N, C-alpha and C positions, 0 to 999 in steps of 0.2 A: 482405219478413221483420222486416226492424229494428225494434223497439219502442220507444216510450220509454217504458215501464211494464215495468220492468226490474229489479223483486221477487224472482226464484226466485236466493238465493244458493246456487252448487256451490262446496263447498273442495274446496282441489288443496293437495297434498302431494308436498315436492320439497327435494331438497338442495340445499346454498348454491350449489356450480356454478351447477346449474340456474337459479336461484332467479333469480343474478345474470344469466345467460342472457338470461333473458324479460326481465325489468326494459330489457334494450339495445336487444332489439329493438322494446319499448313504447315506448322513448325514443327511437329513431332513425325507426319509421314511422308509430308510434300516437299524436304526442304524449306519453307518456309512460302513454296509458291502459292497463294492464294486461289489464282486463276484456273488449276491444274484440278485443287482439290475441290470446286468445289464444283470441276466439271465431272470430273470422277463421281463425286455426291450423287450429280443429277442425272449422268447416266448410266449407273450401275444400277440406279434402282429400279426393281420393278414391280413393289407394292402398290397398294391405294393411298393415294393422298392422306393428308391427315388431318381429319374434322378440324373444323375451325374452332380455335377457342373461343370463350366467353369474350374475351379481351378486342379478341381483330373483331367479332360480329360486330362488336358496338361500335371500336373503332368505324368501321364500317356503316353502322347507323350514323354514326354523328357527321361521317365526313356524308353520306347525304341530307341532311339536314343541315348542314353549311353551306351546300352547294344549291339547297330549295330556299332559303335562306338569302342569298347571294342574290339569284334571282326575281324574287321577291321588291327587293329594295330598288334594283337596276327596274323592274317594270313601276314598281310606287313614284321613284321620279321621273322618270319617260311619262305619264300621268299627267302626275304634280305640273309638268312646264306646261304640257299640252293647253292644263286650263288655265295655269298662267297665260300663258300665251291669247286663248278666248278672252278674262277677264280684263285684261289691255285692250283686248278691242271692242269690249260690249260688256262694261259692269254688269247689266244684269240677264247678260247671255248663256248664262252655265245651266244647261238642261239634265236633267236624270238621266239622260247616254253618256254625260260626261265621267257622269259619277259609276256608272255598269261596270267600269276594268275594276273595284274594290269591290264587288262579287264575287271574282274570280280572285283574288288576292286570297278572302277569306277559305277557297278553298283549298289553295294553296298552304294555307295555315296549317287547316285540316291535317293535310298533310303530313305536316310537320309533327301536330301530337303524336296522330297513332304513330309514330317513328321514335318519340319521346317516353311516348307508354310500353314501346317493345324495348328501349335499351331498359327504363322499372324495370321488369319483371324479370329481368338479368340481372339484376342486383341483387 
C-alpha cells in the first residue's frame, strides 16, 4: 500500500493546540514525520466519526451566515447600481418592480436570523 511516489498533497487546517499535539505524536512515534503520522492515523482508524463539537457546529453556522451576508451585499450593490442607472436616464422612472429585489433580500435575512437563533441555542 505504501509507495515511494508520494506526490499528492492534502492540506489540513488545525488550531495551534492540535498542531502541537500532532507534532508531539509524530516526534515520539514517527521520528518527526507528520505525514506518516497522519497517514497512519487515517488509514488505521475503523471506528465511527467523532461527533461534531459545539464549537465546530457554531463555526459552520457562522461560515454560512458570512456567506449569506456576502451574497446579500453583492445583490444589494447590483440592484442599487441598476436603480441609479435608471434614475440617471429618467429621474421619475422608478417603479415598484425596481424595488422587488429587496423583498428577496428580506427573505435572505430571515435565513440569517434562523442561523443566529441556532447559534444562540448552542451557547
